[in-house]
Structures are given as C-alpha cells and as structure tokens.
C-alpha positions, 0 to 999 in steps of 0.5 A: 500500500505504501509503495502504491501511494509513493507511485501515485504521488510521483504520477500526480507530480508528473501530471501537474508538471505536464498540466503547468507546461505552456506547451501542453495546452491541449492536455490541460484543456482535457484535464479541465474538461474531465473535472468540469464534467465530473462536477456537472454530473454531481450538480445534476444529481443534486438538482435531481434529488432536490426536484424529487424532494420538492415533488414529494413535498408538494404531493404530501401537501396536496394530500393534506389539503384534500383531507382537510378540504371543507374542514370547519375548524379553519383557524387551525387548518394550516397547522393541521396540514403542516403536521400531516406532511411531517407525519407522512414523511415520517411514514416514508422514513418508516419512523413510527415514533415521529409518525405517531407524534405528528398524528397525535398532534393533529388529533389533539389540535382538533380535539382541544379546539372543539372542546372550547366550543360553548355549545358542545360543552353545554351539550356534553355537560347536560347529557352525562346522565342520559342513556348512551343508546338510542332506540330503533334501527331504521330511523334512530333519533337522538331523543329516543333513548333506550333505557333498558337492555334486552335483559331488562337492565338499565342502559349505561349512562353516557358518562359510564359508557364514554369515560374510562376508569381512572385512579386520579378521580371518580367518574362523578368528579369528572362529570362536573368538569368542563369539556376543555378540562377533561383528561385527554382520553376522556375529552377525545372519547366525548368528542368522538361520541357527540360529534362523530357519532352525533350523540347516538350509539346502537348495538351492532355495526355502530358499536363495532365502529366505536370500538374500532376507532376508540381502540385506534385512538388509544394506540395513538395515545400509547405511542405519544406516551411511550415517546414522551413518557419514556420509562414512566409510561404504563405497561399497557402503553409499552406493550401496545407500542412494541406490538405496533412497532413489530407490525409497523406496516399494518399499524401505519394504515390502521392509525391513519384511518382514525385520523380520516374517521375523525376529520370526516366525522367533524366535517359532518357533525360540527357544528352540532345538529339542532336536534341534539342541541335541543334535546340536551337543553331538556335534560 
C-alpha cells in the first residue's frame, strides 16, 4: 500500500508538471474538461434529488389539503396540514415514533379546539346522565333513548359508557368538569361520541365502529406516551407500542384511518345538529 501511494504521488507530480507546461495546452484543456464534467454530473444529481424532494413535498401537501378540504375548524387548518406532511414523511422514513407524534398532534389540535366550543360543552355537560343508546334501527333519533337492555337492565349512562376508569378521580368528579378540562382520553372519547357519532350509539355495526376507532385512538395515545413518557409510561402503553412497532406496516394504515374517521366525522357533525342541541337543553 505504501509503495502504491509513493507511485501515485510521483504520477500526480508528473501530471501537474505536464498540466503547468505552456506547451501542453491541449492536455490541460482535457484535464479541465474531465473535472468540469465530473462536477456537472454531481450538480445534476443534486438538482435531481432536490426536484424529487420538492415533488414529494408538494404531493404530501396536496394530500393534506384534500383531507382537510371543507374542514370547519379553519383557524387551525394550516397547522393541521403542516403536521400531516411531517407525519407522512415520517411514514416514508418508516419512523413510527415521529409518525405517531405528528398524528397525535393533529388529533389533539382538533380535539382541544372543539372542546372550547360553548355549545358542545353545554351539550356534553347536560347529557352525562342520559342513556348512551338510542332506540330503533331504521330511523334512530337522538331523543329516543333506550333505557333498558334486552335483559331488562338499565342502559349505561353516557358518562359510564364514554369515560374510562381512572385512579386520579371518580367518574362523578369528572362529570362536573368542563369539556376543555377533561383528561385527554376522556375529552377525545366525548368528542368522538357527540360529534362523530352525533350523540347516538346502537348495538351492532355502530358499536363495532366505536370500538374500532376508540381502540385506534388509544394506540395513538400509547405511542405519544411511550415517546414522551419514556420509562414512566404504563405497561399497557409499552406493550401496545412494541406490538405496533413489530407490525409497523399494518399499524401505519390502521392509525391513519382514525385520523380520516375523525376529520370526516367533524366535517359532518360540527357544528352540532339542532336536534341534539335541543334535546340536551331538556335534560
């Protein structure tokens, strides 16, 4: 190796001598052409890479704009689009941590913005003790609540159905909180119930949709807790995070489907329909 390096050093000195000699202009021009072409090729490659990345960025932005087209929460739309683009770039890089965080940021932004709405807050507060099911399958109506199950047992209230168990406070205590002051998961579930499902739930397909979507939200929240909480997050969050990371391809699409469900649910269910608001005022 040392002998080769010496030979190359001698060759370089010889080439430089030829290059600098005034009688070897054609040789010098040839060397310059090689160097310039090499630099040009590298610059072209860089330009192609830049153009490619720009095109990807534009495609992702168009996808985000399409998803949020007609979204009623216009004040936060720009932030949602920006986080969507970053989320999909993380998906492209197979980075489930960044994907989950950017996905959660969109959901959190939507949920916290809705929670500030006075009409929605009033409806939630008024209907906590109302049965969560509605009667009738062909034409369900928000005011026709199903009070007894098939086994003639009282149907759970909305509070018992939606609010999850917590060691920090009882359901009775949380029922008294404003929507914007609820725990993150309770706040999201209440908004899913009242906005995306219109304050109505039924057994069968509708219940299965509820279960599927709230489970997906829970998993997104687990990623958020695992990434931000580190070793302090719960065993459940750690387990779910590991399971999702082990099957990342399926997880990306399943979790992304929740965002689509939430966005479309808000488009259709907000502002709240008049019959839901009117019924809440009678409770």
